[in-house]
N, C-alpha and C positions, 0 to 999 in steps of 0.2 A: 336964213338958217337952209334954205332951200338952194341945192348949187343951181348954176344956170344953164347945165346941161339937161334939168329936168324936166323942161317943155322944150323939144325940139324946134328950132325956128318960131318959138311962142305961139304955136297955133292952140294948145290947149292950158286953160287956165290951173291954177291949182286944185279948185275946186272941182274940175273935170278929172283929173288925175288921182285925188283923194276917192272921190265916187267910185271910179273904176276898179281902182284897187281893192276897195269894200266889197263891190261886186266880185272880185277874184274871189276875196275870203269865203265870202258865203259858198261859192260852188266849192272852195277848197273844203270847207266843214260839212258839205255835203255828200264828200269823198270825190268830187270830180278831180281830174288832174289836167295840167295845163291853164291856159289861159285865154283859151278860146271864148268859154262862157263869158268871160268878163270882157272881151272885145264886141259881142256882139249884143251885150246890154244897151251899149252905147247907140247911139243915133246912128242907124243902118247906111245914111249917107257919108258918115264920119269918114276919118281913115284909120282910127284906131286897130289894128291887128295885134292879134295872139303875141308877134314879138317886141311891138310897142308898150305892151304891157308887162313883159318881161322885164325888158328895159328899165319903165319907171317902178319896177317893181325892186330891182336892184339898186337903183339911187335912192331910193327910201330907204332901203335897210341900210344903206352905206351911211346916208344923211343922220338917222337914228342914231347910228352907232356912234358917230363923230358928236352929235349933238347931246350925248346922254347924261354928261355930268351939267352941262346947262340945264336941260330940261327936269333934272333931278331936283334940280332946286326951287322948282315950282310943283313938281307932281310925283305923286309915290310910284319909282320904279322899280320897289325891290322884286316885283315879280317877274321880271325880264332878264330872260337868260338868253344870249348869243347861241345861235345855233350854227353848226356847221352846214357846207352845201349851198349851193345857189339860191335856192326856194327855201327861203326861212319865213314862211306863214306861220307858225308859232310865234316867232318875234314879232311879226309884224302885226299880229293879234294881240299881242301884250301892251306891245306902245299905242296900239291905236285905244284899246281898253283905256289905258292909264291915262290917255289924253282925254278921255271922254267922247271917244268917237267909233260908234258902233252902227250897225243898223237900225237898232231901237230908240237910238236919241232923237231930238228933234231936228238936229244938226244932219242926220243921213235923210230926211225928207229935203230938208233944204238943199243940200248938196244933188240930191236926185232931181230936183226941179232944175236947178241951176245948169246942171248936165242936160238936159233937154231941151234946154232954150235957145235958140237960134242966136248966131252969133251977131 
């Protein structure tokens, strides 16, 4: 379901992208603006920039919206509301929550470990 454009040049794993977006979500929940916080949580030697995190965010939002009907057959998506504007953190938060992917789950720790592993 993820579009090929999600990972430019295949440099980053889906786990790294999702973990980075979860970092961004945490910073947003703390009242931070922008994507700098998420980009610095990744290995400092990586090429993840705030612009790349914005790009991933936009692609993930579009992908969730396109796959909504399909995902709705397996997950309870009743709480999800599409938001206007290019920064849709509430919508991303709702999708991640419905899919069971949030910082307090075991999956979060697994993603964080994968994110920090050398290639």
